C-alpha positions as CSV (number, residue, x, y, z in Angstrom):
1,X,97.7,88.2,279.2
2,X,96.3,89.2,275.8
3,X,93.4,91.6,275.9
4,X,90.1,89.8,275.5
5,X,91.8,86.3,275.3
6,X,89.7,85.0,278.2
7,X,92.8,83.4,279.7
8,X,94.8,84.3,282.8
9,X,98.6,84.5,282.8
10,X,99.1,80.7,283.4
11,X,96.9,79.7,280.4
12,X,93.7,78.6,282.2
13,X,90.4,79.5,280.8
14,X,88.7,82.6,282.4
15,X,86.0,81.8,284.9
16,X,83.1,82.4,282.5
17,X,84.7,80.4,279.7
18,X,85.6,77.6,282.0
19,X,82.1,77.3,283.4
20,X,80.7,77.2,279.8
21,X,83.2,74.5,278.9
22,X,82.4,72.4,281.9
23,X,78.7,72.4,281.0
24,X,79.5,71.3,277.5
25,X,81.6,68.4,278.7
26,X,79.1,66.8,281.1
27,X,77.5,63.6,279.8
28,X,74.0,62.8,281.0
29,X,72.9,59.2,281.0
30,X,69.7,57.2,280.8
31,X,69.3,53.8,282.4
32,X,67.6,50.6,281.6
33,X,67.3,47.2,283.4
34,X,67.2,43.7,282.1
35,X,65.7,41.1,284.5
36,X,65.8,37.3,284.1
37,X,63.9,34.9,286.4
38,X,64.2,31.2,286.1
39,X,60.9,29.3,286.4
40,X,61.6,26.2,288.6
41,X,58.7,24.3,287.0
42,X,59.6,24.8,283.3
43,X,63.4,25.3,283.8
44,X,63.2,28.3,281.4
45,X,64.3,31.8,282.0
46,X,62.1,34.7,281.2
47,X,63.8,37.9,280.1
48,X,62.2,41.3,280.6
49,X,63.5,44.8,279.8
50,X,62.6,48.2,281.3
51,X,63.6,51.1,279.2
52,X,63.4,54.8,280.2
53,X,59.8,56.0,280.2
54,X,58.5,52.5,279.3
55,X,56.9,49.5,281.0
56,X,58.7,46.3,281.9
57,X,58.3,44.1,278.8
58,X,58.9,40.4,278.2
59,X,61.5,39.8,275.4
60,X,62.0,37.0,272.9
61,X,65.3,35.2,273.0
62,X,67.7,34.4,275.8
63,X,69.6,36.8,278.1
64,X,72.7,37.1,275.9
65,X,70.8,37.8,272.8
66,X,68.7,40.5,274.6
67,X,71.9,42.1,276.0
68,X,73.7,42.0,272.7
69,X,70.7,43.7,271.0
70,X,70.7,46.4,273.6
71,X,74.5,46.8,273.1
72,X,74.0,47.3,269.4
73,X,71.6,50.1,270.3
74,X,74.3,51.9,272.3
75,X,73.6,50.5,275.8
76,X,76.5,49.5,278.0
77,X,76.5,47.2,281.1
78,X,77.2,49.0,284.4
79,X,76.0,46.6,287.0
80,X,75.0,43.0,287.5
81,X,73.3,41.2,290.4
82,X,72.4,37.5,290.8
83,X,70.5,35.7,293.5
84,X,68.8,32.4,294.0
85,X,69.8,28.7,294.3
86,X,69.1,25.4,292.7
87,X,66.4,25.6,290.0
88,X,65.2,29.1,291.0
89,X,67.2,32.2,290.1
90,X,67.0,35.9,289.5
91,X,69.5,38.1,287.6
92,X,69.3,41.9,287.1
93,X,71.5,43.8,284.7
94,X,71.7,47.6,284.7
95,X,72.7,49.4,281.5
96,X,73.3,53.0,280.6
97,X,73.7,55.1,277.4
98,X,74.3,58.8,276.8
99,X,71.2,60.9,276.2
100,X,71.0,62.7,272.9
């Protein structure tokens, strides 16, 4: 072992250096949700988005255009749930992106 190298004889980082490295490598995430609900009367889907720290807001466009826009802003899809039958339906998409 070299004096002051911070490495033990098998080449692993010293405890303090390893702890510091682990903290630097941890990615933290923020989450958003996209909700669509089909209106049985109008046969149209409404799309709403809830971003971190914000309110649930109705969006212009269809589900895929809203998801594509969020994707271009760095959001990635992590989960999807669908329920409903016939002319009524509900979908929820969960997205994440690294915090800056």
